[in-house]
PATORVEX-75076 format. One record per atom (N, C-alpha, C, O): residue number from 1; chain; x, y, z. Coordinates in nm, 4 decimals. Atoms other than C-alpha are relative to their C-alpha. Layout:
BEGIN
<vexdren nr="NUM" kette="A" east="X" north="Y" up="Z"/>
...
***
This chain:
BEGIN
<vexdren nr="1" kette="A" east="0.0741" north="0.1193" up="-0.0873"/>
<vexdren nr="1" kette="A" east="11.3003" north="9.8097" up="9.0909"/>
<vexdren nr="1" kette="A" east="0.1169" north="-0.0157" up="0.1027"/>
<vexdren nr="1" kette="A" east="0.2351" north="0.0154" up="0.0881"/>
<vexdren nr="2" kette="A" east="-0.1376" north="0.0503" up="-0.1143"/>
<vexdren nr="2" kette="A" east="11.4853" north="9.6818" up="9.4266"/>
<vexdren nr="2" kette="A" east="0.0360" north="-0.1291" up="-0.0361"/>
<vexdren nr="2" kette="A" east="-0.0248" north="-0.1852" up="-0.1273"/>
<vexdren nr="3" kette="A" east="-0.1131" north="0.0850" up="0.0339"/>
<vexdren nr="3" kette="A" east="11.7158" north="9.4186" up="9.4099"/>
<vexdren nr="3" kette="A" east="-0.0789" north="-0.0905" up="0.1440"/>
<vexdren nr="3" kette="A" east="-0.0886" north="-0.0285" up="0.2499"/>
<vexdren nr="4" kette="A" east="0.0023" north="0.0639" up="-0.0870"/>
<vexdren nr="4" kette="A" east="11.5862" north="9.1290" up="9.6332"/>
<vexdren nr="4" kette="A" east="0.0678" north="-0.0753" up="0.0203"/>
<vexdren nr="4" kette="A" east="0.0856" north="-0.1442" up="-0.0802"/>
<vexdren nr="5" kette="A" east="-0.1206" north="0.1410" up="0.0179"/>
<vexdren nr="5" kette="A" east="11.8589" north="8.8657" up="9.7605"/>
<vexdren nr="5" kette="A" east="-0.0689" north="-0.0683" up="0.1078"/>
<vexdren nr="5" kette="A" east="-0.1139" north="0.0058" up="0.1952"/>
<vexdren nr="6" kette="A" east="-0.0014" north="0.1048" up="-0.1104"/>
<vexdren nr="6" kette="A" east="11.7711" north="8.5542" up="9.9937"/>
<vexdren nr="6" kette="A" east="0.1290" north="-0.0584" up="0.0004"/>
<vexdren nr="6" kette="A" east="0.1979" north="-0.0911" up="-0.0961"/>
<vexdren nr="7" kette="A" east="-0.1357" north="0.0825" up="-0.0279"/>
<vexdren nr="7" kette="A" east="12.0704" north="8.4003" up="10.1998"/>
<vexdren nr="7" kette="A" east="-0.0226" north="-0.1184" up="-0.0732"/>
<vexdren nr="7" kette="A" east="-0.1256" north="-0.1467" up="-0.1343"/>
<vexdren nr="8" kette="A" east="-0.0602" north="0.1487" up="0.0503"/>
<vexdren nr="8" kette="A" east="12.2437" north="8.0443" up="10.0892"/>
<vexdren nr="8" kette="A" east="-0.0876" north="-0.0269" up="0.0721"/>
<vexdren nr="8" kette="A" east="-0.1888" north="-0.0166" up="0.0028"/>
<vexdren nr="9" kette="A" east="0.0455" north="0.0791" up="-0.0930"/>
<vexdren nr="9" kette="A" east="12.0718" north="7.8976" up="10.3925"/>
<vexdren nr="9" kette="A" east="-0.1565" north="-0.0193" up="-0.0027"/>
<vexdren nr="9" kette="A" east="-0.2163" north="-0.1072" up="0.0594"/>
<vexdren nr="10" kette="A" east="0.1351" north="0.0090" up="0.0289"/>
<vexdren nr="10" kette="A" east="11.7096" north="7.9872" up="10.2602"/>
<vexdren nr="10" kette="A" east="-0.0236" north="-0.0485" up="-0.0887"/>
<vexdren nr="10" kette="A" east="-0.1326" north="-0.1058" up="-0.0905"/>
<vexdren nr="11" kette="A" east="-0.0240" north="0.0496" up="0.1192"/>
<vexdren nr="11" kette="A" east="11.7985" north="7.8832" up="9.9254"/>
<vexdren nr="11" kette="A" east="0.0407" north="-0.1597" up="0.0242"/>
<vexdren nr="11" kette="A" east="0.0577" north="-0.2176" up="-0.0830"/>
<vexdren nr="12" kette="A" east="-0.0217" north="0.1384" up="-0.0279"/>
<vexdren nr="12" kette="A" east="11.8729" north="7.5331" up="10.0505"/>
<vexdren nr="12" kette="A" east="-0.1894" north="-0.0762" up="0.0354"/>
<vexdren nr="12" kette="A" east="-0.2148" north="-0.1965" up="0.0417"/>
<vexdren nr="13" kette="A" east="0.1250" north="0.0217" up="-0.0030"/>
<vexdren nr="13" kette="A" east="11.4894" north="7.5134" up="10.1002"/>
<vexdren nr="13" kette="A" east="-0.1066" north="-0.0084" up="-0.0761"/>
<vexdren nr="13" kette="A" east="-0.1901" north="-0.0968" up="-0.0950"/>
<vexdren nr="14" kette="A" east="0.0713" north="-0.0515" up="0.1097"/>
<vexdren nr="14" kette="A" east="11.3334" north="7.7014" up="9.8589"/>
<vexdren nr="14" kette="A" east="0.1234" north="0.0853" up="-0.1252"/>
<vexdren nr="14" kette="A" east="0.1934" north="0.1858" up="-0.1125"/>
<vexdren nr="15" kette="A" east="-0.0937" north="-0.1308" up="0.0925"/>
<vexdren nr="15" kette="A" east="11.5330" north="7.8286" up="9.5353"/>
<vexdren nr="15" kette="A" east="-0.0504" north="0.0774" up="0.0132"/>
<vexdren nr="15" kette="A" east="-0.1696" north="0.0636" up="0.0407"/>
<vexdren nr="16" kette="A" east="0.0272" north="-0.0978" up="0.0073"/>
<vexdren nr="16" kette="A" east="11.5161" north="8.1445" up="9.5297"/>
<vexdren nr="16" kette="A" east="0.1230" north="0.1466" up="-0.0257"/>
<vexdren nr="16" kette="A" east="0.1728" north="0.2319" up="0.0479"/>
<vexdren nr="17" kette="A" east="-0.1129" north="-0.0621" up="0.0398"/>
<vexdren nr="17" kette="A" east="11.7599" north="8.3179" up="9.3171"/>
<vexdren nr="17" kette="A" east="-0.0182" north="0.1938" up="0.0086"/>
<vexdren nr="17" kette="A" east="-0.1291" north="0.2430" up="0.0293"/>
<vexdren nr="18" kette="A" east="0.0561" north="-0.1582" up="-0.0173"/>
<vexdren nr="18" kette="A" east="11.7680" north="8.7277" up="9.3301"/>
<vexdren nr="18" kette="A" east="-0.0937" north="0.0081" up="-0.0877"/>
<vexdren nr="18" kette="A" east="-0.1354" north="-0.0840" up="-0.1579"/>
<vexdren nr="19" kette="A" east="0.1471" north="-0.0182" up="0.0514"/>
<vexdren nr="19" kette="A" east="11.4790" north="8.9029" up="9.1931"/>
<vexdren nr="19" kette="A" east="-0.0218" north="0.1719" up="0.0495"/>
<vexdren nr="19" kette="A" east="-0.0310" north="0.2179" up="0.1633"/>
<vexdren nr="20" kette="A" east="0.0326" north="-0.1010" up="-0.0316"/>
<vexdren nr="20" kette="A" east="11.4196" north="9.2688" up="9.0965"/>
<vexdren nr="20" kette="A" east="-0.1607" north="-0.0263" up="0.0186"/>
<vexdren nr="20" kette="A" east="-0.2245" north="-0.1249" up="-0.0183"/>
<vexdren nr="21" kette="A" east="0.1178" north="0.0072" up="-0.0428"/>
<vexdren nr="21" kette="A" east="11.0868" north="9.3709" up="9.2365"/>
<vexdren nr="21" kette="A" east="-0.0754" north="0.1198" up="0.0247"/>
<vexdren nr="21" kette="A" east="-0.0326" north="0.1975" up="0.1099"/>
<vexdren nr="22" kette="A" east="0.0332" north="-0.1480" up="-0.0672"/>
<vexdren nr="22" kette="A" east="10.8524" north="9.6699" up="9.2548"/>
<vexdren nr="22" kette="A" east="-0.0670" north="0.0327" up="0.1024"/>
<vexdren nr="22" kette="A" east="-0.1156" north="-0.0685" up="0.1529"/>
<vexdren nr="23" kette="A" east="0.0502" north="-0.0539" up="-0.1099"/>
<vexdren nr="23" kette="A" east="10.7074" north="9.8546" up="9.5257"/>
<vexdren nr="23" kette="A" east="0.0424" north="0.0968" up="0.0942"/>
<vexdren nr="23" kette="A" east="0.1612" north="0.1288" up="0.0907"/>
<vexdren nr="24" kette="A" east="-0.0303" north="-0.1638" up="-0.0831"/>
<vexdren nr="24" kette="A" east="10.7306" north="10.1504" up="9.7586"/>
<vexdren nr="24" kette="A" east="0.0258" north="-0.0566" up="0.1924"/>
<vexdren nr="24" kette="A" east="0.0801" north="0.0139" up="0.2774"/>
<vexdren nr="25" kette="A" east="-0.0226" north="0.0586" up="-0.1204"/>
<vexdren nr="25" kette="A" east="10.7289" north="9.9118" up="10.0918"/>
<vexdren nr="25" kette="A" east="0.0130" north="-0.0931" up="-0.0104"/>
<vexdren nr="25" kette="A" east="-0.0536" north="-0.1519" up="-0.0956"/>
<vexdren nr="26" kette="A" east="-0.0140" north="0.1662" up="0.0131"/>
<vexdren nr="26" kette="A" east="10.8707" north="9.5661" up="10.1670"/>
<vexdren nr="26" kette="A" east="-0.0786" north="-0.0558" up="-0.0154"/>
<vexdren nr="26" kette="A" east="-0.0613" north="-0.1258" up="-0.1151"/>
<vexdren nr="27" kette="A" east="0.1119" north="0.0527" up="0.0458"/>
<vexdren nr="27" kette="A" east="10.5124" north="9.4306" up="10.1885"/>
<vexdren nr="27" kette="A" east="-0.0062" north="0.0176" up="-0.1137"/>
<vexdren nr="27" kette="A" east="-0.0630" north="-0.0855" up="-0.1496"/>
<vexdren nr="28" kette="A" east="0.0837" north="0.0123" up="0.1239"/>
<vexdren nr="28" kette="A" east="10.4436" north="9.5056" up="9.8442"/>
<vexdren nr="28" kette="A" east="0.1395" north="-0.0715" up="-0.0760"/>
<vexdren nr="28" kette="A" east="0.1449" north="-0.1650" up="-0.1559"/>
<vexdren nr="29" kette="A" east="-0.1162" north="0.1138" up="0.0804"/>
<vexdren nr="29" kette="A" east="10.7954" north="9.3948" up="9.7403"/>
<vexdren nr="29" kette="A" east="-0.0098" north="-0.1412" up="0.0074"/>
<vexdren nr="29" kette="A" east="-0.0213" north="-0.2097" up="-0.0942"/>
<vexdren nr="30" kette="A" east="0.0119" north="0.1222" up="-0.0795"/>
<vexdren nr="30" kette="A" east="10.7779" north="9.0800" up="9.9511"/>
<vexdren nr="30" kette="A" east="-0.1417" north="-0.0594" up="-0.0704"/>
<vexdren nr="30" kette="A" east="-0.1394" north="-0.1823" up="-0.0756"/>
<vexdren nr="31" kette="A" east="0.0989" north="0.0861" up="0.0433"/>
<vexdren nr="31" kette="A" east="10.3884" north="9.0077" up="9.7703"/>
<vexdren nr="31" kette="A" east="-0.0049" north="-0.0067" up="-0.1176"/>
<vexdren nr="31" kette="A" east="-0.1075" north="-0.0523" up="-0.1682"/>
<vexdren nr="32" kette="A" east="-0.0114" north="-0.0037" up="0.1094"/>
<vexdren nr="32" kette="A" east="10.5245" north="9.0558" up="9.4444"/>
<vexdren nr="32" kette="A" east="0.0777" north="-0.1369" up="-0.0260"/>
<vexdren nr="32" kette="A" east="0.0502" north="-0.2306" up="-0.1010"/>
<vexdren nr="33" kette="A" east="-0.1226" north="0.1611" up="0.0360"/>
<vexdren nr="33" kette="A" east="10.8472" north="8.7813" up="9.4830"/>
<vexdren nr="33" kette="A" east="-0.1076" north="-0.1165" up="0.0695"/>
<vexdren nr="33" kette="A" east="-0.0917" north="-0.2324" up="0.0311"/>
<vexdren nr="34" kette="A" east="0.0717" north="0.1625" up="-0.0496"/>
<vexdren nr="34" kette="A" east="10.5763" north="8.5255" up="9.6872"/>
<vexdren nr="34" kette="A" east="-0.0862" north="-0.0362" up="-0.1055"/>
<vexdren nr="34" kette="A" east="-0.1147" north="-0.1557" up="-0.1139"/>
<vexdren nr="35" kette="A" east="0.0840" north="0.0382" up="0.0641"/>
<vexdren nr="35" kette="A" east="10.3286" north="8.5799" up="9.3831"/>
<vexdren nr="35" kette="A" east="0.1134" north="-0.0727" up="-0.1236"/>
<vexdren nr="35" kette="A" east="0.0700" north="-0.1752" up="-0.1761"/>
<vexdren nr="36" kette="A" east="-0.0988" north="0.0851" up="0.0559"/>
<vexdren nr="36" kette="A" east="10.6304" north="8.4532" up="9.1738"/>
<vexdren nr="36" kette="A" east="0.0675" north="-0.1244" up="0.0647"/>
<vexdren nr="36" kette="A" east="0.0999" north="-0.2221" up="-0.0028"/>
<vexdren nr="37" kette="A" east="-0.0170" north="0.1199" up="-0.0715"/>
<vexdren nr="37" kette="A" east="10.7288" north="8.2151" up="9.4063"/>
<vexdren nr="37" kette="A" east="-0.0511" north="-0.0285" up="0.1264"/>
<vexdren nr="37" kette="A" east="-0.0048" north="0.0110" up="0.2334"/>
<vexdren nr="38" kette="A" east="0.0581" north="-0.0326" up="-0.1086"/>
<vexdren nr="38" kette="A" east="10.5013" north="8.1337" up="9.6202"/>
<vexdren nr="38" kette="A" east="0.0118" north="-0.0909" up="0.1337"/>
<vexdren nr="38" kette="A" east="-0.0487" north="-0.0721" up="0.2392"/>
<vexdren nr="39" kette="A" east="-0.0766" north="0.0979" up="-0.1256"/>
<vexdren nr="39" kette="A" east="10.7028" north="7.8187" up="9.8429"/>
<vexdren nr="39" kette="A" east="0.0170" north="0.1138" up="0.0960"/>
<vexdren nr="39" kette="A" east="-0.0357" north="0.1002" up="0.2064"/>
<vexdren nr="40" kette="A" east="-0.0665" north="-0.1067" up="-0.0686"/>
<vexdren nr="40" kette="A" east="10.8568" north="8.1573" up="9.9800"/>
<vexdren nr="40" kette="A" east="-0.0337" north="0.0140" up="0.0980"/>
<vexdren nr="40" kette="A" east="0.0226" north="-0.0217" up="0.2015"/>
<vexdren nr="41" kette="A" east="0.0418" north="-0.0452" up="-0.0930"/>
<vexdren nr="41" kette="A" east="10.6254" north="8.3027" up="10.1519"/>
<vexdren nr="41" kette="A" east="-0.0365" north="-0.0619" up="0.1223"/>
<vexdren nr="41" kette="A" east="-0.0450" north="0.0194" up="0.2143"/>
<vexdren nr="42" kette="A" east="-0.0053" north="0.0693" up="-0.1110"/>
<vexdren nr="42" kette="A" east="10.5644" north="8.0274" up="10.4229"/>
<vexdren nr="42" kette="A" east="0.1857" north="-0.0375" up="0.1318"/>
<vexdren nr="42" kette="A" east="0.2093" north="-0.0867" up="0.2422"/>
<vexdren nr="43" kette="A" east="-0.1112" north="0.0253" up="-0.0831"/>
<vexdren nr="43" kette="A" east="10.9391" north="8.0302" up="10.5216"/>
<vexdren nr="43" kette="A" east="0.0257" north="0.1478" up="0.0326"/>
<vexdren nr="43" kette="A" east="0.0784" north="0.1657" up="0.1423"/>
<vexdren nr="44" kette="A" east="-0.0083" north="-0.0897" up="-0.0614"/>
<vexdren nr="44" kette="A" east="10.9467" north="8.3770" up="10.5430"/>
<vexdren nr="44" kette="A" east="-0.1222" north="0.0770" up="0.1013"/>
<vexdren nr="44" kette="A" east="-0.0995" north="0.1109" up="0.2175"/>
<vexdren nr="45" kette="A" east="0.1108" north="-0.0873" up="-0.1102"/>
<vexdren nr="45" kette="A" east="10.6055" north="8.5570" up="10.6970"/>
<vexdren nr="45" kette="A" east="-0.1021" north="-0.1070" up="0.0899"/>
<vexdren nr="45" kette="A" east="-0.0758" north="-0.2241" up="0.1174"/>
<vexdren nr="46" kette="A" east="0.0967" north="0.1145" up="-0.1139"/>
<vexdren nr="46" kette="A" east="10.3532" north="8.3685" up="10.9167"/>
<vexdren nr="46" kette="A" east="-0.1739" north="0.0263" up="-0.0718"/>
<vexdren nr="46" kette="A" east="-0.2083" north="0.0937" up="-0.1689"/>
<vexdren nr="47" kette="A" east="0.1113" north="0.0261" up="0.0651"/>
<vexdren nr="47" kette="A" east="10.0022" north="8.3003" up="10.8568"/>
<vexdren nr="47" kette="A" east="-0.0893" north="0.1517" up="-0.0249"/>
<vexdren nr="47" kette="A" east="-0.1759" north="0.1823" up="-0.1068"/>
<vexdren nr="48" kette="A" east="0.0625" north="-0.1329" up="-0.0008"/>
<vexdren nr="48" kette="A" east="9.9166" north="8.6602" up="10.9442"/>
<vexdren nr="48" kette="A" east="0.0657" north="0.1445" up="-0.0823"/>
<vexdren nr="48" kette="A" east="0.0444" north="0.2651" up="-0.0702"/>
<vexdren nr="49" kette="A" east="-0.1057" north="-0.0552" up="0.0448"/>
<vexdren nr="49" kette="A" east="10.1746" north="8.7795" up="10.7322"/>
<vexdren nr="49" kette="A" east="0.0924" north="0.1068" up="0.0830"/>
<vexdren nr="49" kette="A" east="0.1148" north="0.2230" up="0.0489"/>
<vexdren nr="50" kette="A" east="-0.1177" north="-0.0892" up="-0.0321"/>
<vexdren nr="50" kette="A" east="10.4328" north="8.9093" up="10.9635"/>
<vexdren nr="50" kette="A" east="0.0837" north="-0.0969" up="0.0213"/>
<vexdren nr="50" kette="A" east="0.0658" north="-0.2113" up="0.0629"/>
<vexdren nr="51" kette="A" east="-0.1065" north="0.0638" up="-0.0189"/>
<vexdren nr="51" kette="A" east="10.7621" north="8.8328" up="10.9553"/>
<vexdren nr="51" kette="A" east="0.0285" north="-0.0810" up="0.0976"/>
<vexdren nr="51" kette="A" east="-0.0169" north="-0.0502" up="0.2079"/>
<vexdren nr="52" kette="A" east="0.0223" north="0.0908" up="-0.0624"/>
<vexdren nr="52" kette="A" east="10.8425" north="8.5479" up="11.1046"/>
<vexdren nr="52" kette="A" east="0.1129" north="0.0293" up="0.1157"/>
<vexdren nr="52" kette="A" east="0.1763" north="0.1340" up="0.1025"/>
<vexdren nr="53" kette="A" east="-0.0311" north="-0.0347" up="-0.0484"/>
<vexdren nr="53" kette="A" east="11.0208" north="8.5156" up="11.3973"/>
<vexdren nr="53" kette="A" east="0.1635" north="0.0038" up="0.0240"/>
<vexdren nr="53" kette="A" east="0.2217" north="0.0847" up="0.0964"/>
<vexdren nr="54" kette="A" east="-0.1092" north="0.0187" up="0.0316"/>
<vexdren nr="54" kette="A" east="11.3643" north="8.3771" up="11.2996"/>
<vexdren nr="54" kette="A" east="0.0357" north="0.0609" up="-0.1370"/>
<vexdren nr="54" kette="A" east="0.1214" north="0.0016" up="-0.2025"/>
<vexdren nr="55" kette="A" east="-0.0129" north="-0.0773" up="0.1318"/>
<vexdren nr="55" kette="A" east="11.3720" north="8.5972" up="10.9933"/>
<vexdren nr="55" kette="A" east="0.0292" north="0.1382" up="0.0962"/>
<vexdren nr="55" kette="A" east="-0.0094" north="0.1916" up="0.2002"/>
<vexdren nr="56" kette="A" east="0.0195" north="-0.1684" up="-0.0088"/>
<vexdren nr="56" kette="A" east="11.5318" north="8.9317" up="10.9248"/>
<vexdren nr="56" kette="A" east="0.0054" north="0.0567" up="-0.1339"/>
<vexdren nr="56" kette="A" east="0.0601" north="-0.0017" up="-0.2275"/>
<vexdren nr="57" kette="A" east="-0.0422" north="-0.0831" up="0.1530"/>
<vexdren nr="57" kette="A" east="11.5224" north="9.1864" up="10.6283"/>
<vexdren nr="57" kette="A" east="0.0770" north="0.0903" up="0.0427"/>
<vexdren nr="57" kette="A" east="0.0921" north="0.1413" up="0.1537"/>
<vexdren nr="58" kette="A" east="-0.1063" north="-0.1795" up="-0.0326"/>
<vexdren nr="58" kette="A" east="11.7473" north="9.4695" up="10.6168"/>
<vexdren nr="58" kette="A" east="-0.0284" north="0.0550" up="-0.1583"/>
<vexdren nr="58" kette="A" east="-0.0372" north="-0.0239" up="-0.2524"/>
<vexdren nr="59" kette="A" east="0.0348" north="-0.0777" up="0.1392"/>
<vexdren nr="59" kette="A" east="11.6701" north="9.7620" up="10.3027"/>
<vexdren nr="59" kette="A" east="0.1373" north="0.0501" up="0.0151"/>
<vexdren nr="59" kette="A" east="0.1585" north="0.0971" up="0.1269"/>
<vexdren nr="60" kette="A" east="-0.1210" north="-0.1009" up="0.0137"/>
<vexdren nr="60" kette="A" east="12.0056" north="9.9152" up="10.2404"/>
<vexdren nr="60" kette="A" east="0.0748" north="0.0032" up="0.0999"/>
<vexdren nr="60" kette="A" east="0.1152" north="0.1095" up="0.1469"/>
<vexdren nr="61" kette="A" east="-0.0586" north="-0.0104" up="-0.1297"/>
<vexdren nr="61" kette="A" east="12.1768" north="9.7827" up="10.5305"/>
<vexdren nr="61" kette="A" east="-0.0471" north="0.0370" up="0.1412"/>
<vexdren nr="61" kette="A" east="0.0259" north="0.0662" up="0.2359"/>
<vexdren nr="62" kette="A" east="0.0786" north="-0.0148" up="-0.1051"/>
<vexdren nr="62" kette="A" east="11.9353" north="9.8294" up="10.7757"/>
<vexdren nr="62" kette="A" east="-0.1242" north="-0.0656" up="0.0691"/>
<vexdren nr="62" kette="A" east="-0.2292" north="-0.0310" up="0.0149"/>
<vexdren nr="63" kette="A" east="0.0655" north="0.0669" up="-0.0464"/>
<vexdren nr="63" kette="A" east="11.7346" north="9.6365" up="10.9655"/>
<vexdren nr="63" kette="A" east="-0.1149" north="0.0478" up="0.0112"/>
<vexdren nr="63" kette="A" east="-0.1230" north="0.1442" up="0.0875"/>
<vexdren nr="64" kette="A" east="0.1136" north="-0.0323" up="-0.0112"/>
<vexdren nr="64" kette="A" east="11.3554" north="9.6618" up="10.9072"/>
<vexdren nr="64" kette="A" east="-0.0810" north="0.0324" up="0.1395"/>
<vexdren nr="64" kette="A" east="-0.0886" north="-0.0653" up="0.2139"/>
<vexdren nr="65" kette="A" east="0.0464" north="-0.0203" up="-0.1228"/>
<vexdren nr="65" kette="A" east="11.1743" north="9.8196" up="11.2114"/>
<vexdren nr="65" kette="A" east="-0.1500" north="-0.0735" up="0.0234"/>
<vexdren nr="65" kette="A" east="-0.1978" north="-0.1101" up="0.1308"/>
<vexdren nr="66" kette="A" east="0.1704" north="0.0137" up="-0.0176"/>
<vexdren nr="66" kette="A" east="10.8009" north="9.7234" up="11.1311"/>
<vexdren nr="66" kette="A" east="-0.0311" north="-0.2074" up="-0.0592"/>
<vexdren nr="66" kette="A" east="-0.0493" north="-0.2608" up="-0.1686"/>
<vexdren nr="67" kette="A" east="-0.0346" north="0.1540" up="0.0347"/>
<vexdren nr="67" kette="A" east="10.8122" north="9.3188" up="11.1563"/>
<vexdren nr="67" kette="A" east="-0.1365" north="-0.0467" up="-0.0202"/>
<vexdren nr="67" kette="A" east="-0.1432" north="-0.1547" up="-0.0789"/>
<vexdren nr="68" kette="A" east="0.1557" north="0.0213" up="-0.0172"/>
<vexdren nr="68" kette="A" east="10.4084" north="9.3048" up="11.1870"/>
<vexdren nr="68" kette="A" east="-0.0641" north="0.0433" up="-0.1607"/>
<vexdren nr="68" kette="A" east="-0.1413" north="-0.0325" up="-0.2195"/>
<vexdren nr="69" kette="A" east="0.0537" north="0.0099" up="0.1077"/>
<vexdren nr="69" kette="A" east="10.3328" north="9.4623" up="10.8642"/>
<vexdren nr="69" kette="A" east="0.0627" north="0.0656" up="-0.1300"/>
<vexdren nr="69" kette="A" east="0.0226" north="0.1169" up="-0.2344"/>
<vexdren nr="70" kette="A" east="-0.0981" north="-0.0681" up="0.1108"/>
<vexdren nr="70" kette="A" east="10.6172" north="9.5657" up="10.6879"/>
<vexdren nr="70" kette="A" east="-0.0281" north="0.1058" up="-0.1030"/>
<vexdren nr="70" kette="A" east="-0.0319" north="0.0981" up="-0.2258"/>
<vexdren nr="71" kette="A" east="0.0198" north="-0.1266" up="0.0783"/>
<vexdren nr="71" kette="A" east="10.5491" north="9.9064" up="10.5948"/>
<vexdren nr="71" kette="A" east="0.1437" north="0.0668" up="-0.0201"/>
<vexdren nr="71" kette="A" east="0.1505" north="0.1616" up="-0.0983"/>
<vexdren nr="72" kette="A" east="-0.1422" north="-0.0394" up="0.0552"/>
<vexdren nr="72" kette="A" east="10.9349" north="9.9748" up="10.5765"/>
<vexdren nr="72" kette="A" east="0.0494" north="0.0909" up="-0.0962"/>
<vexdren nr="72" kette="A" east="0.1591" north="0.0371" up="-0.0815"/>
<vexdren nr="73" kette="A" east="0.0248" north="-0.0502" up="0.0741"/>
<vexdren nr="73" kette="A" east="10.9850" north="10.2145" up="10.3105"/>
<vexdren nr="73" kette="A" east="0.1554" north="-0.0479" up="-0.0931"/>
<vexdren nr="73" kette="A" east="0.2719" north="-0.0466" up="-0.0534"/>
<vexdren nr="74" kette="A" east="-0.1207" north="0.0292" up="0.0628"/>
<vexdren nr="74" kette="A" east="11.1901" north="10.0880" up="9.9868"/>
<vexdren nr="74" kette="A" east="0.0072" north="0.0871" up="-0.1067"/>
<vexdren nr="74" kette="A" east="-0.1050" north="0.1354" up="-0.1218"/>
<vexdren nr="75" kette="A" east="0.0054" north="-0.0666" up="0.0620"/>
<vexdren nr="75" kette="A" east="11.2848" north="10.2936" up="9.7209"/>
<vexdren nr="75" kette="A" east="0.0642" north="-0.0590" up="-0.1302"/>
<vexdren nr="75" kette="A" east="0.1495" north="-0.1442" up="-0.1054"/>
<vexdren nr="76" kette="A" east="-0.0058" north="0.0719" up="0.1006"/>
<vexdren nr="76" kette="A" east="11.3322" north="10.1901" up="9.3462"/>
<vexdren nr="76" kette="A" east="0.1733" north="-0.0424" up="-0.0389"/>
<vexdren nr="76" kette="A" east="0.2179" north="-0.1148" up="-0.1279"/>
<vexdren nr="77" kette="A" east="-0.1518" north="0.1400" up="0.0166"/>
<vexdren nr="77" kette="A" east="11.7318" north="10.0919" up="9.4057"/>
<vexdren nr="77" kette="A" east="0.0080" north="-0.0834" up="0.1169"/>
<vexdren nr="77" kette="A" east="0.0754" north="-0.1859" up="0.1064"/>
<vexdren nr="78" kette="A" east="-0.0103" north="0.0290" up="-0.0846"/>
<vexdren nr="78" kette="A" east="11.7050" north="9.9995" up="9.6946"/>
<vexdren nr="78" kette="A" east="0.0227" north="-0.1509" up="0.0057"/>
<vexdren nr="78" kette="A" east="-0.0536" north="-0.2226" up="-0.0589"/>
<vexdren nr="79" kette="A" east="-0.0569" north="0.1695" up="-0.0252"/>
<vexdren nr="79" kette="A" east="11.8987" north="9.6162" up="9.8090"/>
<vexdren nr="79" kette="A" east="-0.0488" north="-0.0343" up="0.1252"/>
<vexdren nr="79" kette="A" east="-0.0087" north="0.0084" up="0.2335"/>
<vexdren nr="80" kette="A" east="0.0219" north="0.0612" up="-0.0835"/>
<vexdren nr="80" kette="A" east="11.7056" north="9.4110" up="9.9885"/>
<vexdren nr="80" kette="A" east="0.0302" north="-0.1284" up="0.0316"/>
<vexdren nr="80" kette="A" east="-0.0149" north="-0.2168" up="-0.0413"/>
<vexdren nr="81" kette="A" east="0.0072" north="0.1136" up="-0.0454"/>
<vexdren nr="81" kette="A" east="11.8223" north="9.1289" up="10.1963"/>
<vexdren nr="81" kette="A" east="-0.0983" north="-0.0722" up="0.1093"/>
<vexdren nr="81" kette="A" east="-0.1523" north="-0.0312" up="0.2121"/>
<vexdren nr="82" kette="A" east="0.0946" north="0.1109" up="-0.1490"/>
<vexdren nr="82" kette="A" east="11.6307" north="8.8079" up="10.3799"/>
<vexdren nr="82" kette="A" east="0.0811" north="-0.1043" up="0.0372"/>
<vexdren nr="82" kette="A" east="0.1424" north="-0.1782" up="-0.0398"/>
<vexdren nr="83" kette="A" east="-0.0416" north="0.1324" up="-0.0507"/>
<vexdren nr="83" kette="A" east="11.7522" north="8.5670" up="10.5856"/>
<vexdren nr="83" kette="A" east="-0.0267" north="-0.0415" up="0.1035"/>
<vexdren nr="83" kette="A" east="-0.0865" north="0.0510" up="0.1585"/>
<vexdren nr="84" kette="A" east="0.0142" north="0.0737" up="-0.1040"/>
<vexdren nr="84" kette="A" east="11.7166" north="8.3644" up="10.8636"/>
<vexdren nr="84" kette="A" east="0.0790" north="0.0858" up="0.1481"/>
<vexdren nr="84" kette="A" east="0.2017" north="0.0834" up="0.1576"/>
<vexdren nr="85" kette="A" east="-0.0466" north="-0.0244" up="-0.1470"/>
<vexdren nr="85" kette="A" east="11.7866" north="8.5210" up="11.2279"/>
<vexdren nr="85" kette="A" east="0.1000" north="-0.1040" up="0.0400"/>
<vexdren nr="85" kette="A" east="0.0941" north="-0.2099" up="-0.0226"/>
<vexdren nr="86" kette="A" east="-0.0372" north="0.0709" up="-0.0329"/>
<vexdren nr="86" kette="A" east="12.0493" north="8.3624" up="11.4297"/>
<vexdren nr="86" kette="A" east="-0.0505" north="0.0134" up="0.1444"/>
<vexdren nr="86" kette="A" east="-0.0768" north="0.1293" up="0.1763"/>
<vexdren nr="87" kette="A" east="-0.0185" north="0.0566" up="-0.1232"/>
<vexdren nr="87" kette="A" east="12.0009" north="8.2391" up="11.7776"/>
<vexdren nr="87" kette="A" east="0.0222" north="-0.0718" up="0.0806"/>
<vexdren nr="87" kette="A" east="0.0432" north="-0.1901" up="0.0539"/>
<vexdren nr="88" kette="A" east="-0.0418" north="0.1457" up="-0.0783"/>
<vexdren nr="88" kette="A" east="12.0683" north="8.0814" up="12.0947"/>
<vexdren nr="88" kette="A" east="0.1244" north="0.0629" up="0.0569"/>
<vexdren nr="88" kette="A" east="0.1647" north="0.1703" up="0.0123"/>
<vexdren nr="89" kette="A" east="-0.0875" north="-0.0304" up="-0.0741"/>
<vexdren nr="89" kette="A" east="12.3664" north="8.0864" up="12.3604"/>
<vexdren nr="89" kette="A" east="0.1401" north="-0.0491" up="-0.0111"/>
<vexdren nr="89" kette="A" east="0.2250" north="-0.0125" up="0.0702"/>
***
């Protein structure tokens, strides 16, 4: 199963320890996590299920490319990091 890690700044709002989750896509993995911890959903994805503007997800060190349907592939040994993106000037 993939290992999903949420950064400390997100954990300040919703307790979200690292978790192992099954799935072949980012969407499948996150749905498993959201079913275990429903409060996380609203922080990570919008009402349409797309990644929120100021969130980023990395799979095995690579930024995902599909922010809408979250179809990026996940392997059973993948490491997924969910974090708030920094913006500003």
